[in-house]
KEBARO-816155 format. One record per residue: x, z, y of N, C-alpha, C, CB in turn. Coordinates in steps of 0.2 Angstrom, whole numbers, plus 5000, padded with zeros to 4 digits. Atoms other than C-alpha are relative to their C-alpha. Glycine has a CB too. Example, Ala and Ser with C-alpha at 12.3 -4.5 7.8 and 13.67 -1.06 7.14 Angstrom:
2
500450004994506250394978500450005006499550065000 499649994994506850364995499650035005500249935002 
! end
This chain:
205
500450055003481950805044500449974994499849945005 499550035005483450725035500150044994500649985003 499949955006483750885025499450004996500250075003 500650005004481950885019500049944996499450015005 500150065004482050705013500550014995500249945005 499549995005483650745004499850054994500750025003 500249955004482950894996499449974995499750065003 500650035004481350794991500349954995499549975005 499750045005482450664983500350034994500649955004 499749975005483450784973499550034995500450065003 500549985004481850864967499749954996499550045004 500350055004481150704962500449974994499849945005 499550025005482750654953500050054994500750005003 500049955006482650824943499449994996500050075004 500650015004480850794938500149944996499449995005 499950075004481350614933500450024993500349955004 499649985005482650694922499650044994500650045002 500449965004481450814914499549954996499650055003 500550045003480350664910500349954995499649965005 499750045005481650574899499750004993500750015000 500350005006480850524883500450024994499749934998 499749985006481350614867499849964994499950074999 500250035007481550514851500450034995500349925001 499749965005481950604835499849974993499850075000 500250035006482050504819500050054994500649944998 500149955006481650594802500750014997499549984995 499349985003483150674793500149944994500050074996 499850055006482950544778500249945003499350004996 499850074998483050394789500750015003499549985006 499349994997484650464798500550004994500050065004 499550005006485450504781500049944997499750064995 500050075003484950334774500549955004499349984999 499650054996485750244788500750025001499649995007 499349984998487350344790500549954997500150074997 499550045001488850234790500750025002499949935003 499349974998490750284790500449935000500250054995 499650054999491850144796500750024997500149975007 499349985003493550134786500550005005500149944995 499449994995494550124802500150075002499849965006 499849934997495350274811499550035004500750005003 500549964995494350404821500249965007500250075000 499950044994494050304837499450015005500149934998 500550014995493150304853500049935003500150065006 500050074997492550134860499450015005499849954995 500550004995491750134877499849935002500350045006 500350074997490649984883499850015007499549984995 500350004993490449954901499849935002500650025005 500350064998489349814907500149995007499250004998 499850014993489949734923499649935002500749995000 500350064997489049614934500549945002499650025007 499550054999489949444934500049985008499849944996 500050024994489449414952500450045005499349995003 499749964995490049564961500450064997499550045004 499649955003490949674948499750074999500650005003 500249935000489849824949499850014993499350005005 500249985007489449924933499250015000500350064999 500750005002487749914925499850054995499749934999 500149955005487850024910500650024996499549964994 499549975004488950134900499850034993500450055004 500249975006488950184882500650014996499549954996 499449985003490150254869499850004992500150075002 500050005008490350214850500550054998500149934998 499649955003491050354840500149994993499750075002 499850015007491950334823500350064998500449944999 499749945003492150504815499850014993499750065004 500349995007491250574799499549944999499750074999 500450065000490050424803500149965006499350024998 500050034994489950294816499349995003500349934999 500650004997488650304829500149975007499750085001 499950024993488350244847499550045004499849925001 500449964995487850354861499849955006500450065003 500250054996486850234871499550035006499649944996 500449964995486150344886499549955004500450045004 500550044997484550264893500149934999500150025008 499950075001484950104885499449974997500549994994 500650045002483749964880500149974993499949945005 499950035006484549904864499550024994500750014998 500449985006483450004852499350005002500350074998 500750004999481849974860499549984995499849965007 500550035006481149884845500150054994500249934998 499949965006481650034834500449974994499350034998 499650035006482949934824500450054996500449955003 499649965004483950084820499750075001500750005004 500249934999483650274817500450035007500250044994 499849974994483850364834499850075001499849955006 500249944998483950534840500350015007500350064995 499849994993483950554859500649965002500150075001 499550054998485050404863500650004996500250025007 499550015005486150424848499749964994500350074997 500350055005485950274837500550004993500149935003 499749995007486450284818500049944996499750064996 500050065005486950154805500449955004499449984998 499750054996488250064816500549974995500450035006 499650045004488949944803500449955005499649964995 499750054996490149804809499549955003500549964996 500550054998488649684810499650035006499549984994 500449974994487649804821500550015006499850074998 499650004994489149834832500149945004500750034998 499950064998489349654834499449985004500149944995 500650024996487549624839499950055006499450024995 500149964994487549774851500549975005500350074998 499650024995489049704860499849935003500749994997 500250074998488349524861499350015004499949954994 500649994997486649594866500150015008499650064997 499949984993487449654883500449955003500350065000 499650054997488549504886499549945001500649984996 500450064998487649354895500349975006499350025001 499750044995487949234909500150045007499649945002 499949964994487749374922500350064999499350015003 499649945001488649514914500549994994499550064997 499449995005490249544904500050074998500749975003 500049945003490649684893500850025000499750014993 499349975000492249784896500050054994500250045006 500049965006492749864879500750035000499949954993 499449965000493950004879500050044993500150055006 499949965006494650084863500550055000500149954994 499549945001495550244859500050034993500050055006 499949975007496150304842500150085002500649984996 500049934999495850494842500150044994499450025004 500049965006496050644830499350014997500350075002 500749995003494650674818499650065004500150024993 500349954996494350834828499749985006500550065001 500350024994494150744844499449954999500549965004 500650045002492950614836499450044999500249964994 500649965002491850754829499850045006500250054995 500249974994491850844846499649955004500650035004 500350054997491350684854499349994997500349935001 500650015003489950664842499550065001500149994992 500449944999489350844843499750005008500450064999 500250004993489250824862499549955002500649995005 500650054999488250664861499450024997500349934997 500649975003487050744849499750055004500250024993 500349944996486850894860499849985007500550065000 500150024993486650794876499250005001500349945001 500750014999484750764874499949935003499750065005 500150064997483850614881500249995007499249994999 499750014994484650534896499549965005500649965000 500550034996483550484911500349935003499950045007 499750074997483750304919500550025005499449965002 499550004995485250274929500550064999499750005007 499549945001486250424922500449984994499650064999 499650025006487150324908500750025001499949934998 499349984999488850344916500150075001500349965006 500049934999488550524921500150034993499450035004 500049975006488150574903500649984996499349974996 499450025004489550474895500650035003500149925000 499449974997490850534907500050084999500049995008 500049935002490350714904500350014993499350035000 499749995006490850694886500749995000499649954995 499350025000492450604890500450065004500149945003 499749954996492850744903500250064996499650015006 499949945004492750874890500649994995499450014995 499550015004493950784879500749985004499949944996 499450024996495150714893499950035007500149934999 500149974993494950834908500549985005500050075000 499450024995496650774916499949935002500650014996 500150074998496050594917499349985002500349954994 500750024999494150584917499650065003499749984993 500549954997492950674928499349974999500250015008 500650025001491150654929499849955006499450065000 500150054995490450504938499349964998500549955001 500650045001488750414941500249924999499550015006 499950075000489650244942500449984994500549995006 499750035006490050144926500749985001499649954997 499350034999491550054933500550065002500049955006 499549954998492350214940500250044993499750055005 499949975006492150294923500449964995499350024996 499550055004492950144914500750005003499749935000 499450004997494350144926500450074999500049995008 499749935002494650334923500250004993499550065002 499850005007494650314904500649954999499449974996 499550045001495850174906500750035001500049945005 499449964999497150304912500250054994499950045006 499949955005497050404896500549964995499450014995 499550035004498650364886499849974993500650054998 500250035007498350244871499449965001499950054995 500650054999496750154878500249935000499650035006 499950075000496749974874499349975003500249974994 500650034998495449854881500049925000499850025007 500150075000494749684880499349995004500049964993 500650014997493249594889499749944997500149985008 500450055003491849494881499649975005499650034994 500450044996491149354890499549954996500449955005 500450055003489649254884499549975006499550044995 500450034995488449134893499349984998500449945002 500750015001486749154886499650025006499950054994 500549984995485249174896499950075001499349974998 500249934999484749334904499550034995499850015007 500549985005483349344892500450014993499449954999 499649995006484349424877499650024995500550045002 500449985005482849464867500149964993499349995002 499950055006483249314855500650034996500249935002 499549975004484849414849499750054995500550035005 500349955004483749554843499549974995499750055004 500550035004482449434836500349974994499649955004 499650035005483749344826500450054995500549955003 499649955004484549504819499550024994500250065005 500449975005483949554802500350074998500149954994 499849935001484149744801500250014992499550055002 499949995007484049744782500649974997499449984995 499450045002485449614780500650045003499949935002 499549964996486449714793500250064996499850025007 499849945004486349874782500449984994499350034999 499750015006486949784767500749985001499649944997 499350034999488549724775500550065000500149965007 
! end
């Protein structure tokens, strides 16, 4: 009986994965939004942690290579279609957008662990290729999708994991990773952050 229940759960999870929504912005929108940050090639991982019990709630990865994008697997940030998106890869990540993205996730119940690593141009492009090729990510698989990318780049330190905090702890062991934590004390209703954000003004910065 237990084996049947486990098999049924696995089957349901697989079907849920197939049902992940595909979003594909037109070429002209993606090209128009493309932004290359002047800093070095860099990976920035965001991990949202519960302030009450320390558990992980979400994982995402900002990649600065030939352009800067955010791989936001099964994320909620772009639900209002503020940015061109192709299957959880968000384009046009200017400094203003990166700031809004980070603050959107920080609130009185969650903090954001921000880990940065300067990488070679080849590593940055490889990370971007993997993110683009990943396809839409089902709910609750953000850490799994992100850790798969990192495990390709840093197999000695990072394995695949469903747990955001475990993925962050593993990434912290990669030589050169630095980190900081953002605390904010806004209400859990963070819709005002997006409402106050002017995408056109953000693009101009």
